[in-house]
All heavy atoms as an XYZ file, in Angstrom:
858
protein
N      82.705    115.675    163.910
C      81.792    114.544    163.977
C      80.610    114.889    164.843
O      80.758    115.478    165.907
C      82.510    113.319    164.581
C      83.426    112.664    163.599
S      84.234    111.164    164.153
C      83.102    110.376    165.205
N      79.464    114.515    164.374
C      78.236    114.751    165.105
C      77.803    113.468    165.801
O      77.823    112.410    165.197
C      77.159    115.152    164.088
C      76.440    116.388    164.469
C      75.463    116.815    163.413
N      74.447    115.804    163.220
C      73.679    115.692    162.144
N      73.822    116.510    161.136
N      72.770    114.761    162.043
N      77.421    113.532    167.091
C      76.949    112.303    167.762
C      75.610    111.856    167.197
O      74.794    112.662    166.783
C      76.822    112.727    169.217
C      76.736    114.206    169.211
C      77.421    114.688    167.964
N      75.407    110.578    167.210
C      74.146    110.012    166.716
C      73.069    110.308    167.759
O      73.362    110.424    168.940
C      74.304    108.509    166.495
C      75.434    108.226    165.568
S      75.344    106.894    164.434
C      73.763    106.365    164.171
N      71.821    110.422    167.364
C      70.754    110.805    168.294
C      70.639    109.898    169.514
O      70.410    110.370    170.610
C      69.482    110.729    167.438
C      69.944    110.817    166.033
C      71.344    110.312    165.995
N      70.809    108.621    169.389
C      70.671    107.712    170.527
C      71.879    107.697    171.444
O      71.830    107.234    172.574
N      73.006    108.233    171.012
C      74.253    108.151    171.749
C      74.484    109.335    172.699
O      75.363    109.286    173.532
C      75.439    108.102    170.767
C      75.397    106.910    169.832
S      75.604    105.357    170.703
C      77.354    105.349    170.865
N      73.707    110.394    172.591
C      73.939    111.599    173.381
C      73.864    111.315    174.875
O      74.729    111.726    175.635
C      72.931    112.708    172.979
C      73.070    113.909    173.894
C      73.122    113.101    171.527
N      72.880    110.569    175.346
C      72.720    110.289    176.777
C      73.820    109.387    177.315
O      74.243    109.489    178.456
N      74.336    108.478    176.486
C      75.363    107.538    176.927
C      76.695    108.220    177.202
O      77.390    107.879    178.140
C      75.559    106.436    175.872
C      74.354    105.533    175.644
C      74.629    104.565    174.496
C      74.024    104.758    176.905
N      77.050    109.180    176.418
C      78.350    109.837    176.568
C      78.428    110.590    177.895
O      79.393    110.466    178.632
C      78.608    110.805    175.391
C      78.764    109.990    174.101
C      79.852    111.635    175.643
C      78.791    110.817    172.843
N      77.411    111.299    178.262
C      77.453    112.069    179.498
C      77.454    111.159    180.729
O      78.085    111.464    181.724
C      76.289    113.057    179.564
O      75.073    112.345    179.582
N      76.751    110.009    180.669
C      76.717    109.119    181.824
C      78.059    108.419    182.015
O      78.455    108.122    183.131
C      75.595    108.095    181.702
O      75.867    107.210    180.619
N      78.781    108.148    180.940
C      80.084    107.493    181.057
C      81.101    108.379    181.754
O      81.900    107.912    182.541
C      80.627    107.095    179.680
C      79.921    105.878    179.123
O      79.282    105.143    179.857
N      80.025    105.679    177.812
N      81.071    109.660    181.500
C      82.034    110.556    182.141
C      81.772    110.647    183.631
O      82.702    110.788    184.412
C      81.997    111.959    181.512
O      80.666    112.467    181.600
C      82.438    111.938    180.079
N      80.528    110.542    184.056
C      80.216    110.576    185.482
C      80.781    109.341    186.194
O      81.274    109.425    187.301
C      78.708    110.655    185.712
C      78.111    111.991    185.337
C      76.614    111.979    185.523
C      75.981    113.269    185.023
N      74.521    113.211    185.064
N      80.699    108.180    185.531
C      81.192    106.951    186.145
C      82.712    106.987    186.300
O      83.245    106.479    187.261
C      80.790    105.753    185.293
C      79.304    105.457    185.340
C      78.903    104.332    184.413
O      79.791    103.594    183.946
O      77.709    104.196    184.156
N      83.398    107.609    185.387
C      84.851    107.673    185.450
C      85.324    108.559    186.592
O      86.408    108.378    187.101
C      85.425    108.193    184.137
C      85.284    107.218    182.994
C      85.850    107.792    181.725
C      85.610    106.854    180.552
N      86.054    107.447    179.287
N      84.526    109.507    187.010
C      84.923    110.466    188.038
C      84.774    109.921    189.450
O      85.141    110.592    190.404
C      84.110    111.758    187.914
C      84.448    112.547    186.671
C      83.661    113.822    186.598
C      83.950    114.583    185.325
N      83.163    115.801    185.218
N      84.228    108.708    189.603
C      84.070    108.143    190.935
C      85.427    107.981    191.591
O      86.383    107.520    190.982
C      83.387    106.770    190.885
C      81.923    106.844    190.542
C      81.314    105.470    190.574
C      79.867    105.526    190.181
N      79.277    104.189    190.125
N      85.509    108.363    192.863
C      86.777    108.245    193.576
C      86.820    106.926    194.340
O      85.801    106.469    194.867
C      86.965    109.413    194.566
O      85.862    109.407    195.475
C      87.026    110.736    193.829
N      87.994    106.345    194.408
C      88.161    105.111    195.170
C      88.417    105.488    196.628
O      89.075    106.495    196.905
C      89.344    104.289    194.642
O      90.518    105.097    194.699
C      89.105    103.846    193.208
N      87.885    104.700    197.568
C      88.111    105.031    198.978
C      89.595    104.943    199.315
O      90.290    104.028    198.882
C      87.309    103.980    199.736
C      87.043    102.896    198.752
C      87.088    103.514    197.393
N      90.067    105.875    200.098
C      91.476    105.930    200.455
C      91.688    105.118    201.732
O      91.006    105.332    202.730
C      91.918    107.394    200.678
C      93.381    107.442    201.091
C      91.673    108.215    199.435
N      92.632    104.170    201.686
C      92.949    103.364    202.860
C      93.862    104.159    203.779
O      94.770    104.845    203.326
C      93.659    102.069    202.467
C      92.776    101.069    201.768
C      93.534     99.794    201.539
C      92.654     98.767    200.866
N      93.390     97.523    200.633
N      93.604    104.043    205.062
C      94.473    104.708    206.009
C      95.746    103.882    206.153
O      95.695    102.654    206.216
C      93.799    104.840    207.371
C      92.607    105.770    207.341
C      92.001    105.895    208.718
O      92.452    105.279    209.665
N      90.959    106.705    208.817
N      96.893    104.527    206.205
C      98.135    103.748    206.337
C      98.206    103.042    207.682
O      97.781    103.588    208.695
C      99.236    104.811    206.227
C      98.557    106.093    206.582
C      97.112    105.949    206.182
N      98.698    101.802    207.647
C      98.809    101.027    208.892
C      99.914    101.614    209.762
O     100.875    102.177    209.277
C      99.150     99.573    208.569
C      98.022     98.814    207.916
C      98.372     97.352    207.745
O      99.244     96.837    208.484
O      97.772     96.727    206.873
N      99.751    101.453    211.047
C     100.796    101.893    211.963
C     102.005    100.966    211.789
O     101.840     99.766    211.606
C     100.303    101.816    213.413
C      99.154    102.752    213.719
S      99.614    104.469    213.590
C     100.797    104.592    214.910
N     103.186    101.526    211.850
C     104.385    100.685    211.735
C     104.528     99.810    212.969
O     104.301    100.255    214.073
C     105.629    101.553    211.576
C     105.765    102.141    210.203
C     107.198    102.508    209.954
C     107.353    102.836    208.500
N     108.747    102.821    208.092
N     104.890     98.573    212.723
C     105.071     97.644    213.830
C     106.545     97.660    214.242
O     107.427     97.741    213.401
C     104.674     96.234    213.381
C     103.196     96.127    213.059
C     102.877     94.712    212.599
N     101.468     94.480    212.612
C     100.682     94.609    211.539
N     101.181     94.964    210.393
N      99.394     94.368    211.634
N     106.772     97.542    215.532
C     108.147     97.515    216.024
C     108.539     96.075    216.333
O     107.728     95.286    216.829
C     108.312     98.365    217.295
O     107.361     97.909    218.269
C     108.053     99.827    216.995
N     109.798     95.752    216.067
C     110.292     94.401    216.293
C     110.551     94.148    217.775
O     111.069     94.997    218.478
C     111.612     94.192    215.551
C     111.466     94.134    214.062
C     112.815     93.873    213.440
N     112.668     93.673    212.013
C     113.595     93.129    211.245
N     114.739     92.746    211.771
N     113.402     92.964    209.969
N     110.162     92.957    218.203
C     110.478     92.539    219.569
C     111.835     91.851    219.569
O     112.400     91.573    218.526
C     109.443     91.532    220.064
C     108.098     92.126    220.337
C     107.193     91.045    220.884
N     105.867     91.603    221.048
C     105.117     91.394    222.086
N     105.529     90.608    223.049
N     103.935     91.934    222.177
N     112.297     91.525    220.741
C     113.515     90.754    220.888
C     113.286     89.369    220.286
O     112.202     88.785    220.424
C     113.871     90.649    222.373
C     115.127     89.841    222.609
O     116.108     90.094    221.886
O     115.106     88.976    223.504
N     114.292     88.851    219.608
C     114.150     87.574    218.902
C     113.766     86.423    219.834
O     112.869     85.638    219.523
C     115.451     87.262    218.166
C     115.331     86.171    217.166
C     116.662     86.002    216.423
N     116.479     85.289    215.196
C     116.145     85.828    214.037
N     115.953     87.120    213.938
N     115.989     85.096    212.969
N     114.414     86.315    220.973
C     114.109     85.242    221.924
C     112.698     85.349    222.473
O     111.988     84.341    222.623
N     112.285     86.573    222.764
C     110.933     86.809    223.283
C     109.895     86.409    222.239
O     108.886     85.757    222.563
C     110.804     88.296    223.617
C     109.491     88.692    224.238
C     109.409     90.191    224.498
O     110.463     90.870    224.533
O     108.280     90.673    224.661
N     110.157     86.748    220.969
C     109.211     86.405    219.905
C     109.162     84.900    219.687
O     108.074     84.347    219.441
C     109.588     87.125    218.613
C     108.606     86.935    217.461
C     107.210     87.415    217.845
C     109.077     87.664    216.229
N     110.292     84.219    219.811
C     110.283     82.758    219.657
C     109.427     82.106    220.736
O     108.680     81.167    220.465
C     111.713     82.217    219.696
C     112.500     82.505    218.449
C     113.922     82.002    218.501
O     114.315     81.375    219.513
O     114.653     82.233    217.525
N     109.508     82.612    221.970
C     108.662     82.089    223.046
C     107.189     82.278    222.723
O     106.370     81.372    222.929
C     108.992     82.775    224.371
C     110.370     82.402    224.902
O     110.916     81.360    224.462
O     110.911     83.164    225.739
N     106.850     83.450    222.211
C     105.457     83.732    221.840
C     105.008     82.777    220.733
O     103.894     82.242    220.780
C     105.301     85.195    221.385
C     105.532     86.131    222.567
C     103.940     85.445    220.763
C     105.639     87.596    222.200
N     105.889     82.545    219.763
C     105.550     81.648    218.648
C     105.282     80.233    219.151
O     104.323     79.597    218.733
C     106.690     81.624    217.618
C     106.992     82.947    216.977
S     105.660     83.555    215.979
C     105.894     82.569    214.562
N     106.128     79.739    220.075
C     105.915     78.390    220.602
C     104.573     78.302    221.339
O     103.864     77.305    221.212
C     107.062     77.984    221.530
C     108.332     77.645    220.802
C     109.528     78.240    221.153
C     108.331     76.716    219.781
C     110.701     77.920    220.484
C     109.500     76.386    219.106
C     110.689     77.000    219.459
N     104.208     79.341    222.073
C     102.915     79.340    222.774
C     101.763     79.328    221.790
O     100.752     78.638    221.991
C     102.810     80.559    223.702
C     103.698     80.434    224.915
C     103.636     81.664    225.782
C     104.623     81.561    226.940
N     104.709     82.775    227.727
N     101.895     80.080    220.695
C     100.850     80.097    219.669
C     100.703     78.722    219.017
O      99.593     78.253    218.789
C     101.147     81.152    218.597
C     101.008     82.601    219.032
C     101.481     83.539    217.930
C      99.574     82.915    219.402
N     101.830     78.070    218.749
C     101.763     76.744    218.116
C     101.279     75.674    219.079
O     100.840     74.617    218.652
C     103.113     76.369    217.491
C     103.311     77.010    216.138
C     104.111     78.135    216.000
C     102.685     76.512    215.013
C     104.288     78.738    214.763
C     102.851     77.097    213.773
C     103.657     78.217    213.652
N     101.333     75.933    220.383
C     100.709     75.019    221.346
C      99.191     75.106    221.225
O      98.492     74.104    221.333
C     101.129     75.371    222.770
C     102.523     74.928    223.129
C     102.919     75.358    224.536
O     102.032     75.744    225.336
O     104.117     75.313    224.834
N      98.691     76.311    221.031
C      97.245     76.518    220.890
C      96.706     75.894    219.616
O      95.609     75.331    219.597
C      96.917     78.021    220.835
C      96.855     78.684    222.153
C      96.308     80.084    222.144
N      95.942     80.653    220.866
C      95.959     81.936    220.581
N      96.340     82.804    221.490
N      95.588     82.393    219.401
N      97.457     76.029    218.518
C      96.980     75.613    217.200
C      98.191     75.131    216.399
O      99.205     75.813    216.362
C      96.331     76.832    216.542
C      95.754     76.619    215.183
C      95.103     77.889    214.672
O      94.486     78.627    215.421
N      95.239     78.147    213.396
N      98.102     73.971    215.737
C      99.281     73.432    215.053
C      99.666     74.148    213.751
O     100.814     74.157    213.370
C      98.907     71.983    214.770
C      97.426     71.947    214.801
C      96.991     73.030    215.731
N      98.700     74.747    213.058
C      98.970     75.396    211.771
C      98.496     76.839    211.799
O      97.381     77.127    212.242
C      98.254     74.659    210.635
C      98.781     73.266    210.450
O      99.970     73.074    210.237
N      97.915     72.280    210.567
N      99.336     77.736    211.286
C      99.022     79.174    211.260
C      99.342     79.753    209.903
O     100.383     79.459    209.319
C      99.855     79.922    212.305
C      99.457     79.658    213.718
C      99.900     78.649    214.507
C      98.557     80.408    214.523
N      99.331     78.734    215.754
C      98.510     79.805    215.794
C      97.798     81.558    214.299
C      97.728     80.293    216.823
C      97.024     82.048    215.325
C      96.973     81.419    216.566
N      98.483     80.641    209.425
C      98.779     81.412    208.224
C      99.591     82.644    208.641
O      99.524     83.084    209.795
C      97.478     81.849    207.553
N     100.347     83.189    207.716
C     101.201     84.337    208.026
C     100.368     85.526    208.507
O     100.735     86.200    209.476
C     102.035     84.728    206.810
C     102.986     85.893    207.009
C     104.032     85.561    208.049
C     103.629     86.297    205.711
N      99.243     85.767    207.867
C      98.388     86.900    208.277
C      97.910     86.753    209.709
O      97.871     87.722    210.465
C      97.163     87.007    207.354
C      97.453     87.621    206.026
C      96.170     87.809    205.234
C      96.424     88.489    203.922
N      95.184     88.704    203.157
N      97.558     85.525    210.096
C      97.115     85.286    211.468
C      98.244     85.573    212.451
O      98.017     86.184    213.497
C      96.671     83.830    211.639
C      95.401     83.472    210.918
C      95.111     81.987    211.032
O      96.014     81.154    210.903
N      93.858     81.654    211.283
N      99.440     85.132    212.113
C     100.579     85.344    213.009
C     100.923     86.821    213.129
O     101.281     87.286    214.205
C     101.789     84.552    212.513
C     101.688     83.042    212.688
C     102.813     82.340    211.948
C     101.693     82.663    214.148
N     100.808     87.557    212.036
C     101.069     89.005    212.079
C     100.068     89.677    213.019
O     100.434     90.529    213.832
C     101.008     89.618    210.665
C     100.989     91.135    210.723
C     102.176     89.145    209.821
N      98.803     89.264    212.944
C      97.784     89.846    213.815
C      98.019     89.479    215.275
O      97.913     90.319    216.165
C      96.387     89.374    213.401
C      95.904     90.015    212.129
C      94.547     89.466    211.704
O      94.116     88.413    212.162
N      93.878     90.179    210.829
N      98.338     88.225    215.526
C      98.519     87.753    216.907
C      99.737     88.379    217.572
O      99.693     88.744    218.736
C      98.649     86.225    216.946
C      97.366     85.479    216.645
C      96.388     85.502    217.805
O      96.810     85.512    218.972
O      95.177     85.498    217.536
N     100.851     88.473    216.818
C     102.090     88.939    217.414
C     102.317     90.439    217.258
O     103.137     91.014    217.959
C     103.297     88.206    216.802
O     103.316     88.461    215.392
C     103.231     86.726    217.074
N     101.632     91.062    216.310
C     101.798     92.475    216.000
C     103.258     92.795    215.645
O     103.837     93.757    216.126
C     101.313     93.347    217.170
C     101.098     94.795    216.731
O     100.668     95.006    215.579
O     101.394     95.699    217.528
N     103.830     91.931    214.801
C     105.203     92.095    214.339
C     105.205     92.288    212.826
O     104.270     91.889    212.138
C     106.027     90.838    214.675
C     106.187     90.581    216.143
C     106.956     91.695    216.816
O     108.100     91.956    216.493
N     106.323     92.355    217.749
N     106.259     92.902    212.272
C     106.354     93.052    210.807
C     106.405     91.691    210.124
O     107.044     90.758    210.616
C     107.663     93.807    210.595
C     108.059     94.326    211.921
C     107.385     93.508    212.961
N     105.727     91.567    208.989
C     105.634     90.289    208.290
C     107.000     89.774    207.876
O     107.283     88.569    207.993
C     104.728     90.421    207.077
N     107.877     90.648    207.413
C     109.196     90.200    206.961
C     110.016     89.634    208.114
O     110.698     88.616    207.964
C     109.940     91.374    206.298
C     111.136     90.939    205.501
C     110.786     90.004    204.363
O     109.799     90.201    203.663
N     111.572     88.958    204.205
N     109.933     90.263    209.275
C     110.650     89.778    210.459
C     110.100     88.408    210.884
O     110.845     87.489    211.235
C     110.521     90.798    211.589
C     111.262     90.436    212.846
C     112.601     90.083    212.810
C     110.622     90.451    214.073
C     113.285     89.762    213.975
C     111.300     90.133    215.234
C     112.636     89.784    215.181
N     108.781     88.263    210.834
C     108.167     86.976    211.177
C     108.621     85.887    210.216
O     108.884     84.756    210.630
C     106.639     87.092    211.125
C     105.955     87.496    212.409
C     104.456     87.590    212.201
C     106.244     86.532    213.523
N     108.701     86.214    208.930
C     109.127     85.218    207.950
C     110.526     84.705    208.257
O     110.790     83.508    208.113
C     109.107     85.810    206.538
C     107.742     85.899    205.921
C     107.854     86.440    204.517
C     106.495     86.644    203.893
N     106.604     87.198    202.525
N     111.421     85.606    208.669
C     112.776     85.197    209.015
C     112.763     84.154    210.131
O     113.448     83.131    210.072
C     113.609     86.397    209.466
C     113.942     87.377    208.374
C     114.630     88.614    208.893
O     115.139     88.590    210.048
O     114.664     89.619    208.165
N     111.973     84.421    211.162
C     111.911     83.502    212.304
C     111.176     82.223    211.919
O     111.577     81.125    212.309
C     111.245     84.198    213.504
C     112.188     85.305    213.988
C     110.944     83.220    214.617
C     111.662     86.160    215.088
N     110.115     82.352    211.130
C     109.361     81.171    210.706
C     110.218     80.233    209.858
O     110.071     79.020    209.945
C     108.113     81.585    209.927
C     106.994     82.198    210.773
C     105.919     82.802    209.877
C     106.387     81.176    211.697
N     111.118     80.800    209.052
C     111.989     79.941    208.238
C     112.901     79.095    209.110
O     113.277     77.986    208.727
C     112.836     80.795    207.283
C     112.015     81.303    206.120
O     110.989     80.735    205.759
N     112.442     82.407    205.531
N     113.259     79.582    210.283
C     114.108     78.824    211.206
C     113.304     77.789    212.002
O     113.767     76.681    212.245
C     114.804     79.761    212.187
C     115.795     80.688    211.537
C     116.372     81.701    212.520
O     116.168     81.522    213.741
O     116.995     82.657    212.058
N     112.100     78.176    212.440
C     111.332     77.329    213.359
C     110.317     76.417    212.685
O     109.913     75.417    213.275
C     110.563     78.206    214.357
C     111.351     79.169    215.229
C     110.404     79.975    216.097
C     112.341     78.421    216.073
N     109.872     76.774    211.482
C     108.696     76.115    210.910
C     108.925     75.588    209.508
O     109.875     75.948    208.837
C     107.531     77.100    210.858
S     107.066     77.723    212.457
N     107.965     74.762    209.095
C     107.886     74.259    207.736
C     106.668     74.913    207.098
O     105.591     74.960    207.708
C     107.695     72.717    207.728
C     107.529     72.190    206.328
C     108.842     72.039    208.436
N     106.846     75.422    205.874
C     105.729     76.043    205.151
C     105.041     74.978    204.322
O     105.679     74.271    203.544
C     106.251     77.159    204.250
C     105.161     77.886    203.506
C     104.279     78.716    204.183
C     105.013     77.748    202.135
C     103.277     79.390    203.521
C     104.013     78.415    201.455
C     103.154     79.243    202.153
O     102.150     79.906    201.485
N     103.734     74.805    204.519
C     102.966     73.787    203.790
C     102.521     74.372    202.449
O     101.697     75.276    202.403
C     101.738     73.356    204.595
C     102.116     72.658    205.873
O     103.002     71.829    205.876
N     101.449     73.012    206.952
N     103.072     73.805    201.364
C     102.730     74.291    200.029
C     101.571     73.525    199.415
O     100.917     74.016    198.501
C     103.944     74.178    199.105
C     105.095     75.051    199.523
C     106.274     74.873    198.609
C     107.443     75.708    199.110
N     108.668     75.442    198.356
N     101.336     72.315    199.907
C     100.279     71.468    199.347
C      99.462     70.846    200.466
O      99.852     70.889    201.625
C     100.901     70.341    198.520
C     101.678     70.819    197.350
C     102.040     69.654    196.441
N     102.908     70.130    195.376
C     104.153     69.757    195.214
N     104.686     68.875    196.026
N     104.869     70.235    194.225
N      98.350     70.252    200.083
C      97.556     69.507    201.046
C      96.465     70.349    201.685
O      96.172     71.460    201.264
N      95.882     69.791    202.739
C      94.755     70.453    203.400
C      95.173     71.710    204.150
O      94.381     72.603    204.347
C      94.062     69.481    204.353
O      94.992     69.043    205.335
N      96.439     71.782    204.563
C      96.934     72.953    205.301
C      97.770     73.862    204.411
O      98.721     74.478    204.855
C      97.771     72.497    206.498
C      96.947     71.718    207.486
O      95.800     72.057    207.742
N      97.525     70.663    208.016
N      97.387     73.969    203.159
C      98.154     74.748    202.193
C      98.235     76.216    202.620
O      97.254     76.806    203.056
C      97.484     74.659    200.825
C      98.226     75.404    199.734
C      97.551     75.264    198.397
O      96.492     74.641    198.289
N      98.136     75.832    197.374
N      99.433     76.786    202.513
C      99.609     78.199    202.834
C      99.763     78.484    204.318
O      99.631     79.609    204.755
N     100.044     77.446    205.104
C     100.203     77.638    206.549
C     101.593     77.160    206.989
O     102.269     76.435    206.272
C      99.151     76.853    207.347
O      99.285     75.458    207.072
C      97.747     77.318    207.011
N     101.963     77.594    208.172
C     103.228     77.178    208.772
C     102.939     76.209    209.912
O     101.955     76.371    210.631
C     103.970     78.388    209.349
C     104.526     79.313    208.303
C     103.782     80.389    207.827
C     105.813     79.132    207.802
C     104.303     81.245    206.871
C     106.341     79.990    206.847
C     105.582     81.044    206.389
O     106.096     81.887    205.443
N     103.808     75.198    210.058
C     103.728     74.325    211.229
C     105.143     74.092    211.732
O     106.104     74.169    210.967
C     103.005     73.018    210.923
C     103.778     71.977    210.213
C     102.966     70.707    209.985
O     102.828     69.921    210.943
O     102.498     70.519    208.870
N     105.267     73.838    213.030
C     106.581     73.676    213.636
C     107.340     72.521    213.028
O     106.746     71.500    212.646
C     106.448     73.445    215.148
C     106.169     74.655    216.009
C     106.009     74.224    217.453
C     107.260     75.688    215.893
N     108.653     72.674    212.947
C     109.497     71.572    212.489
C     109.425     70.446    213.510
O     109.190     70.692    214.699
C     110.952     72.048    212.347
C     111.160     72.980    211.168
C     112.607     73.379    211.044
C     112.822     74.263    209.841
N     114.213     74.735    209.731
N     109.630     69.193    213.079
C     109.501     68.061    214.001
C     110.372     68.160    215.255
O     109.928     67.788    216.339
C     109.921     66.858    213.147
C     109.680     67.285    211.743
C     109.884     68.763    211.707
N     111.584     68.690    215.128
C     112.451     68.763    216.322
C     111.894     69.724    217.361
O     112.094     69.547    218.552
C     113.882     69.147    215.943
C     114.042     70.482    215.239
C     114.108     70.367    213.727
O     113.626     69.361    213.159
O     114.651     71.289    213.095
N     111.153     70.755    216.946
C     110.546     71.672    217.906
C     109.234     71.134    218.447
O     108.864     71.412    219.576
C     110.323     73.052    217.262
C     111.599     73.747    216.898
C     111.914     74.025    215.581
C     112.516     74.105    217.885
C     113.098     74.665    215.235
C     113.703     74.736    217.556
C     113.987     75.009    216.238
O     115.158     75.638    215.910
N     108.537     70.339    217.642
C     107.289     69.728    218.111
C     107.556     68.830    219.314
O     106.830     68.846    220.286
C     106.635     68.901    217.000
C     105.870     69.691    216.004
C     105.179     68.747    215.045
C     104.448     69.500    213.965
N     103.821     68.582    213.011
N     108.616     68.057    219.263
C     108.954     67.150    220.361
C     109.228     67.930    221.635
O     108.755     67.556    222.699
C     110.178     66.304    219.997
C     109.917     65.308    218.902
C     111.195     64.576    218.518
C     110.950     63.686    217.311
N     112.195     63.094    216.813
N     109.979     69.030    221.521
C     110.303     69.803    222.724
C     109.044     70.436    223.316
O     108.912     70.540    224.517
C     111.354     70.860    222.410
O     110.844     71.825    221.519
N     108.104     70.838    222.455
C     106.853     71.399    222.943
C     106.033     70.322    223.658
O     105.478     70.551    224.731
C     106.031     72.012    221.778
C     104.612     72.351    222.229
C     106.725     73.250    221.235
N     106.003     69.125    223.082
C     105.265     68.019    223.722
C     105.915     67.649    225.050
O     105.227     67.353    226.020
C     105.229     66.791    222.797
C     104.378     67.028    221.567
O     103.513     67.930    221.617
O     104.563     66.302    220.560
N     107.231     67.643    225.105
C     107.943     67.299    226.350
C     107.643     68.318    227.442
O     107.400     67.951    228.592
C     109.451     67.216    226.108
C     109.830     66.044    225.214
O     108.998     65.127    225.061
O     110.946     66.054    224.653
N     107.661     69.564    227.126
C     107.409     70.596    228.134
C     105.954     70.540    228.598
O     105.665     70.822    229.754
C     107.740     72.017    227.612
O     107.000     72.247    226.416
C     109.221     72.148    227.336
N     105.050     70.182    227.718
C     103.636     70.085    228.106
C     103.427     68.897    229.043
O     102.578     68.943    229.932
C     102.761     69.955    226.859
N     104.191     67.823    228.863
C     104.043     66.630    229.688
C     104.580     66.853    231.110
O     104.130     66.217    232.043
C     104.752     65.452    229.042
N     105.542     67.755    231.246
C     106.147     67.964    232.576
C     105.292     68.723    233.509
O     104.280     69.058    233.580
C     107.456     68.746    232.412
C     108.522     67.918    231.763
C     109.790     68.750    231.541
O     109.814     69.949    231.880
O     110.749     68.194    231.019
């Protein structure tokens, strides 16, 4: 098959575009788990500062593995699936009261 006269320039430019390399991301440093009780204290302090947190924010603040944080968040928090705070965690009501009580003392 012979290329058509107008198509010769298009074929060579397409092969150049395909050869572009994607930037390589550097692997993140592995995070080490803290003691469970120590992490719970940190979580309560964070929720005193702000009532709702996204998982990404908590990972950045605590520098803990996301899966480990999820385990603790499932015990301490409620995940908001709908509403204005969609995709965030907030403390369960029984923990909110204890935080308010300690702040009042």
